[in-house]
N, C-alpha and C positions, 0 to 999 in steps of 0.2 A: 142649668146646663141643658143643652139640647142640640138639635141639628136644624139649620135653617136653609131654605131654598127660596129663590124668587126669579121672576122673569118680567122685565119691563119692555114694552114695545116702544122703540125709539122712532122708527119710521112712521109717518102718518098713515101709511096704507098697510101696516102690519098689525097682527094680533099677538098678544102674549101667548106663549106656548104652554097651554094648560096640560097637555099630555106629558110634556117633558117635566113640568113641576111635579106632577103626580108620581112619575116613575123615579125621578131624582130624590124626592122626599123619602120614598120607600127604600131607596138604595142605601141611605144612611140611617136606617131604622135602629141600628145598634146604638146610636147616639141618644135615642129617646124612646124607650119602649113603653112609657107610661101613658102617652096621649099623643094625638096628632090633630092637626087642624089646617084649614085652607081658607084663603080669601081670594076673591077674583072679581075684577071689574074689567072694563074695556081697555084699560091701559096696563094693568099689572096683575100678576098672580103671585101669591105668597104661600109657602108651605112650611110646615113645622112638625118636628118630632120632639116630645118633651120627656126629659128626665126630671121628675118632680123632686125638688130639694127644699125650697122655701115655700110655705103654704101649699100643702099637698092636695088641697081641694081644687075644684074646677075654677076657682078664682084666678088660678094661674094659667088658664087655657090661652093658647095663642093660635093664630094671629089675634092680638089683643087690640081692641078699639078704645080710643080715649073717651072720656066721659062726655065730651061734646060731640062725639061722632065724627070728628074731622080726621083723626090720625089712626092708622093701622100699623102694628109693629110685630116683627119677629125678632127675637132676642136670644142670643146664646151667651151664657156666662152668669156671673153673680155680681151684684152691686153691694159691697159690704157696708157702705154707709147709708143703706136704704132706710134704716131706722131714723137717722138724723134728718135725711132729706124728706122723709115722710112727715116728720114733725113740723118741718118748715112749711110743707104744703098745707097741713091742717091749720096752721096759724094764719094762712092766707085764705082759709075758708074752703079748701078743697075737701070733699068727702071721698075718701078712698073706699073702694068696694071690696078690697081684699087685703091680706097682710103680706103680699109677695113683692119682691124687689122689682119685678117687671113693671107693675103698675106705677110704682114710684118713678121709675125711669121714664115711662111714657108721659105721665102727667107733668113731670119736670120739663121734659122737652116741649110740651104744649105751652109752657109758660116762658121758657128762656130760649127755646129754639136750639140752634146748632152749638151754642155755647155750653150746652149740657155736658159735652165731653170734658170740660174743664172742672166740672163739679163731681165727677164720678170717681169713687175709690173702689176699684174692682177689676175684674177681667170681663171683657165684653167684645162681641161682634154683633151688630144689630143693623136692621134696615127699618126705617120709618117712612111710611107713605102718607103724604098729605093729599087727601082726596079733594081738597078745595083748589089748591094751586097746582095739583098734578105734579108734585115733585117728590123724588125718592132721595132720602138722606141715609147714607150708610157710614158706619164708623167702626174702627177697631181700636182696642186698648193700646196704651202707650208702649208696652213691652212686647205685644204680639202673643199673649198667652192663649187667646182664642183665635181660631183660624177664620179667614174669609177669602174665598177664591171667586174669581169672576172671569167672564169672557164677553166679548162684544161681537155680534154677528154683523158683518158688513154685507153689502149687496154683491153682485157678481164682480169678480176681480181677477187680477193676475198677480201672482206672487212668486216667491222663491222659497225653497226649503229643502228638506231632505226626506225622502220617502222611506218609511220604516219597511225593511225587508226588500229593498230594491236599490239600484245604483243611485248615486247622488247626481241629479241633473245639474249641468253647468251651462253657462251661456255659450251658445254655439253648438250644443250637443245635438240640435235638431229634434229635441223632444217637444211634444205638444205643450202649450202653456197650461199651467195648472195654477189654481188659486186657492184662497182660504175656503172656498166652497168644498174643497176636497180634504180639509184637515181631518175630518172625522167621517167614518162610514155613515151614510144618511139614516135618519129616523123619520117616522111619519109625523107630519104636521097635522093638526086638527082641521077637519073640513070646515068651511065657512067662507063667507064673502068678505071678510075684513071688517074691523070694528068701525071704521069711518063710514062704510057703506051701511052698516047696521044703525048708525047714529049714536049719539052720546046721551047718557041719562045720569051719569055720575054715580050710579049705584052698583052694587055687586050683582053678578050674573046669577041666574037661577042655578041651584045645585044640580049637578049631573054626574053620573059615573063615568070615569075616564079610564079605560083599560090601558095597561102597559103596551106600548107599541112594539112591533117586532123589531129585531136588531138591524135589519138591512132592507129598507124600503124607500120609496120615493120621498123626497124632501131632504134638505141638507142643513147641517149646522156649521156655518162658516166661521172664520177665525177673527183675529183681532190685529191686523197689521197696524203699524205705526205706534205700537205700544212698546215700552221698554222690554228688552229680552226677546222680542219677536223677530224672526229672521227675514220677514218679508217687508216690502215697502207699503206705503199708504195705498189702499186699494184703487185701482184704475180700471176703467171700462176696457175690456179686451177689444183691441182694434180701434180704439178711439184715439185719433191722432192728437186731440187736444189734451188727453190725459185727465179728463174730468173725473173727480172722485165720486164714488157712489155713496149714498147715505148709509149710515149704520142703522141696523134694523132692530136687533134685540140685545138687551143686556141680561145676562144670566148670572146668578151668583149662588154659592152654596158653601156649606161648612167644610166640605171635603172635595178634593179634586175628582175623586172617582164618581161623584154625582154629576159631573159635567161631561164625562165620557166613560163608557163601559170598557172593561178589558176587551181587546179585539177591535175596538172602534178607532183606536189611535192610528193615524196614517203618517204623521210626521213627528220627528224629534228635532229639538233645537240644538244645532251643533255647538253653538257658543255655550249653552247651558250644560252640555255634556263635558266640555272642557273644564268648566267651573266645578262640576261634580267631581271630576278626577282630581282636581286640586284641593277642594274643600271637604270632600266626602259627602257633600249634600249640595243641593242646588240653591244658591243664595237667592232670597227674595229680592225684588218682586217677580223674577222670572220663574218659570217651571220648565221641566224637560219636555213638556207637552203643550206647545202653543196650539190654540190661541189663549189658553188659560193663563191668567196672571194672579198674583197675590196682592191683595190690598195691604201695603206695608204697615207695620206697627206705627201708632201715632198718626195715622192718616184717616181722612174722611173722603167720601165720594158723593157728589150731587149729580143726579141724572133726571132729565125731563123728556117727555115725548117731543120729538122734533129737534132735539139737541144732541150734543155729544157729552158723555160722562166726564165730569171734572173731578180729578183726584188732587187733593192738597194735603199738606202736612199741618197738623195742629199742635204737635209736641215733638221735641227733640231732647235726647239725653244731654244734659249740660253738667259736666263734671267741673267743679271749682275747688280743687284740693287746697287745704290750708298749707301754709308754708312750714309750720312746725306743729308737732303733736300737742294735744291738750289733755290735761288730767281729767277733764270732764267728759271726754269722748266715750269711755266704756259705759258710764251711766246713761248717756244719751242713747247709745245703741240698745242697751238692755230695756230702757223705757219704751222706745219706739217699737222694738220687737214684741214686747209684752202687749202693747196696744194692737199691733198688727195681728198677732195670733188670736187675740180675743175677738176681733171682728171677723176673722176667718173661721171662727168656730160657730158662727151663726148658721144654724141648719135645723130643719125639722125632720131630717132623715138621719139614719145612723151614720156616725162619723168615726174614722180611725186615722192612722198616719203610717207612712212608710218610715222605716228605721234601718239605717245602715250602720257601719262602724265609725263614720266620720262625725264631725262636729255639727254640720248643717242640720241634718235630720234629728240628731240628738237634741240640739237646742230647740227645735220646733216641738219635739215631743215633750221635753221638760216643761216648756212654757204652757203647752196645751194641757198637760197633766195638772197644772195649778187650778184649772177650771173643771177638768174632766179626769178625775183620778182613776176612773175605770177605762181609760183610753186603750183601745186595741192597736197594736203596732204590727206591721208586716215586713218580713225580711226574706230575701232570697239569696241563695248561694249555690256553689257547685261542690262536687265531691272531692275534686282535686285540691290538695293542700296548697295554701297560699291564694286560693281563688274563692274564698267564702268569707263574708263578714258576719255570718250567723252567730258565731261565738261572741264576737265583739258587740254586736247588737244586743245579744242576750244579756251581757254584762251591763250595758248601759240601761236596758229596760229594767233590770233588777234594781239598779242604783236609784232610778227615778221613780220606781214603784208602778210601772205599767206592765201589761202583759204583752209578750212577744209571740208572734205566730210565724215560725220559719217555714220555708219551703226549699227543697233541694232540687235543682234542675239537672236531669241526666243528659248526657250527650245525645241519646236516642231521641228524646222528646224535643230537644233543642232543634235538631235538624228536621224532625217531623213537622213541627209547627212553623218552621222558617218561611215557607211560601205564603202562608196565611198572614204572617207578620209583615212581610214585604208588601202584600196587597193592602193592608191597612195603612201603611206609611204613605201611599199615593205616589210620590216621586221616590227614586232610589235614594237611600240614606245608608251610608256605610258606617254607621255608629253601632257597633256590636252590642253595646249596653242596652239598646232598644229591646233586645230579645229577652233578657231576664226581667226587664221592666214589664213586658207583656205578661210574663208568668206571675210576678208578684201582684200585678193588677187583677189577674184572674182569681187568685186566691183571696185577695181582699174583697172582691165583689161578691163573694159568697156570704159575707157577714156585714158589710157596710155599703153605703152608696156614695160616700165622700171620703177622700183621704187628703191629709196635709202632706206636703213634701218640701224638700229643701232646695229645689232649683232656684238659680239666680244668686245665691250667696257668693259663689266664686267670682262672678262678674262684678258684683257690687262691692265686695269687701276685699278683693285681691287674693283669690284662693288658688290660682294655678301656679305651679312651681316655675313654669316658664317665665312668669312675671319677674322672678328674682334673677336679675342679670349680674354676673360677676363684675367686679370693678373694672377689669380689663375691657370688657365688652362696652360698658358705659363710657369709659374713657375714649374708646375707639370711635364713638359716635361723632367726636369732634375732629377726627382726622380728615384732611383734604382727600378728595377722590383719588388723586394720583398715588397716595401713600397706601391705599388699600390693595393695589395690584400685587405687591410682593406677598402680602398675607394670603391672597387667593391662590397664588402659585404654590406657596408652601403647603397650603391645605390640600391642593390637588395631588401633591406628592405623597401624602399620607394615606395608606390603604383604609378602606371603609372598616369601621369598627375599632380602629386604633385610637387610643386616648390622645386627645389634643386636636384631632381633626375638626370636631364640632366647634371647639372654642375658636380656632382660627377662622372657620367659615363665618361664625357669628361676628367676629371682630372685623372681617373684611366686607361685611354686607350691611348697609344702612337698615335701620329698624323697619322702615316701611317696605323694604324688599325681602326681609327675612321672616316677618311675622304677618301672616294673613289670617290669623285666627288660631285658637287653641288646637283644633283637630290635626292640623298639618305642621304646626310649628314652623311654617315657612318652607317646608320641604315640598316643593311643587312636584307633582307626579302626573305625568301624562301617559307613561308606560307604553303599552301597545295600542293605546286608543288612537282614533282618527278624528279628533275633535275639530271644531271650528277655530277661527283666529282670535277669539276673545281671550283676554288675559285675566288672571285672578286679580291683578292690581287694579283693573277697572272697577272692581267692587270695593276695594279697600282704600284706594287713593283719596276719594272724597272724604272719607272718615279721617284719614291722616291730615288732610288739609284743614278740617275743622279743629283737630287737635293742635296743630301748629298755630292756627289763628288764636286759639285760646291759651297758648303758651303752656300746654300740658307736659308733664314729665313723661318718662318712658313707660312707667307702670300705668298711669292714667290713660295714655295713648292706646296701649294694648287693651285695657279695659273697654275703652270706647269702641275699638274695633270689634271686640267680642259682643258687646251689648247690641251693636248694629248688625252683626252677621251671624255668628255662632249661636247666640242665644235664641233669636227668633227663627233662624233657619234650620237648626238641628235640635237643640236642647228642648225647646218648647213644642216643636212638632212631634217629636217622639213621646213627650210627656202627654200631649193631648191624644194622639192616635192610640197609644198603647193602653191608656186607661179607658177611653171611650169605646174601644173595641169590646170592652166588657161592661158597658153602661155604668162606668165609674167616674165620678167627678174628681179631678185633681185640683187642689188649691195650693198656691205658692206664696206663703206669707212674706218671704224675702222680697218678692217683686210687688211692692206696694209703694204708692206715691210718697207716703210719709217716711218709709224706710229709705227710699231713694234720696230724699232731701237730706238725710243725715249722712248716708254713705257718700254722696257726691262731695262732701266737704272734708273727707278724711285726708290727712297728710300722707305722703308717700311712706313714711316710716310707720304709720299706723296700719298699713296694709302689708308691706314686705319689709322684713328686717330681722336682725338677730335680737330678739326680745327676751328679756328675763322677767319672770313673773311666776306666781303660784309656787314660789320657793325654788325655782330652778329655770333651766333653759327650755324653751318650748321645743317639743319634738319636731314641729314644723315651723317655718318662719313666715308662712302665709297667714293671711287674715288675723294679724296680730291683735288689732283692737277688738275684733269680734271674739277672739279667744279670751281676752281679758274680761270682756263683758259677761260672757257666759260662764266664767269660773264661779259665779255666784249661784248658778242653778245646776251645774253639771259636776260630776266627779272629775278630779284632776286628770285622770287618764283620758277621758272623753274630750275634755277641753283642749288637751295638748296633742291629741292623736293626729298624725300626719294623714293627708288625704290619700285614700286608697283608689278612688275612681271607679268603683263598680267593676272589679276585674273579672274578665271572662277568659277561660283557657282555650280560646279559639286557635291560637298558634300551635299548642300541643296537639289539639285534635286534627288540625290540617296537616301536620307532619305524621300523624298516625292513622287511625281508622277513618277519618273524614277525608283523607287524601283522595280516595277513589271517588267520593261524592264531588269534590271540587274538579277533579280531572274530567269526569263524565259531563258535568255541567258546562264547563268551558268548551268541550268538544261538541255538545249537542245544541247549545243555544244558537239561534240563527242571528248572530250579531256581527257577521263578517263585515257588514257595511260600517260598523262602528269600532270594532276591535280586531286587531291582527291576531288571529287564533294561535298561530305558531308561537308568536312572541309571548302571548299570555301563558301558554303551556310551558314555555321555557322559564318564564318567571316563577310559575308554580313549582317547577322542579328545582330551580335555584333556591327557593325558600326551603324546600324540604331537606336539601343537603346542607343547609346552614350558611348560605351566602350572606355575609354581613351587610351587603348593600340592599338586600331585599327583606322587608319586614312583613308581618302579618297584615298590616293595614293595606299594603300594596295588593295583596291577594284578595282581601275581603272586599275592597272597592270593586274589583272585577266580578267576584262572585255575586254580590248584591245586584250589580247592573245586569248580569246575565240572567239571574233569576227574575228580576223585575221585567226584563224584556220578554221572557217566556210567558209571564202572567199577563202583561198589559198590551203587548204587541202580537205575540204569536198565539195567545190564548191557549196555551198548553194546559192551563188550569181553568176550570169553570167554577167561579165563586159560588154560584147558586147551587150547583150540584154538590159541591163540597161542604155546603152549609155555612160558608163564610158570610153570605148575603142572605137576608130573609126573603122568602118567596113573596112576590108582589101580588097584591090583590087590587081590584078596581077601587080607585079612590073617589070620594065624593067631593067635588069642588063647588 
């Protein structure tokens, strides 16, 4: 686990930006406090911050060079089958210099090339530079567990967009043309005459100290027009009647978006991304709210070479093929594959623990891990308010499986005190309130361990969300012709918000692909007082539904596929990575494993959602039916049958009480008038406080998070370095 950074010169007259790599690497120092390293030649610069987990010696130092000297690699993540892959390499005569998974990955790539992604069992984001062919190969794991952000700098251009903190220019407004050169406040570029003028020698440059550049000086970091989610066109030469495109100059990449632009450097926000944020509560990848930065999607790879354009392609796609009928062998297959997954996820030379809540997912992980590590430490977080803490339930489970539980209670005061820092770590705004307690439990765990196991991914793979369970009336309505839905919609409109029956009629009158865009919103599209762009949430989910229809998937599998492609990589795994790495803590997710996926993809509908009997009675929850049956062998009955609690946070109670003043002041002071109608936002907050059933806490939280994010990243009302969020930067040796 670590943080990676890199810069490749694409234009033949450009130099890789060494100063930027040095400062960007330090900006994500929290991801790897144990070691750092750099590689530089006339085409590329690589930076690395290490969190030592496997082989704690200098054998795991990066950037890592292959044994033949051809390849250089920076790698973030863990390869859990490195023991087996290493054995294969030794059989082929390869002499490994260390016992770390990084070397196994690099040497396997040296032999099989880009097909290495199909042999890896793990979580990863890496970049490998071929110093012979001058090619950079980057890849991200299938589920998107590990992050990878990138941007491409074009030459001088003219584009469109929205200026943060100013009016939105429109065609005909008479404003001067502006282009991606103005996306960010400029930074200093290293002095020099260009690598081609200096000549090629194929080797690394001499080491030199590169200080952090000042925040606003000559030299610019342009954007990435022509990429998905970017508001501007392909770059054109200003005033060139022929409209000739300018060449792309630099490819930059990093483990976190904040490495690509400091707070206060952002000049533009993507209006379409804002609309999607309001609908999804997060910005769906591959877009970000801050162009020109993009996300390399899960299961994708990228190839880039000097003189060319980066090529991004998909190498893996989630493929659900549910069985027609349940099988008696399913519970045993699930238990066996989960035992195997947990066993390989326990491979670590650093102290390891686990997160434990009151639900079945983390309980199953802890129980299986305890079979190998009976002294396992588990960590739990909760709140003082009744009904908003899983500490007692987690304690009962821990006692039953024989592990130690370490609880922590979050107070409202520290919740809001640390909220700005948490929003800073998340990079883009994410209105998932559960990210906050996750930050606290990660902080407590990092005091005793460097690695934790966690239960993310179980709901998406095994059918764990209650919204997946659709009443028979709703399922039957899917077959109604379009004209027959209109009376149902009219009837639903006549029922006041909060009255029983309204939601059922709304679901019956709306096709699945228009009412379900992912678990966080349950299809309840919210734009509220926002002033977003024209993009629709359906632009994100329609291609997934097309895939589901082509495969003939049922309703549950279709919703799972939507969440696997959107909610999981865009929200669940982002908060899991940022909240743990904020404390230099590695989080591992045994449910998100290629072998587990192979079993889960074949589950019949009734093995995921249904009224199941087992363990001597009716399950308390009808979700994850087969998983509950499988884990009944290793968990007490209460833990195996317990309904999903979903990491409850009493944010609604706080916002109606003592935190109302905080929310009111934030919405008034944040300089977001370009994006949010302030008066409508304040009216919405008041309506929530007085109990308007049409307004829920999520409507308020999505505005609070965006306003606070805007203060941090656009207004620079908070200074990360002065506040201690970011480590002070020293001169780096490249």
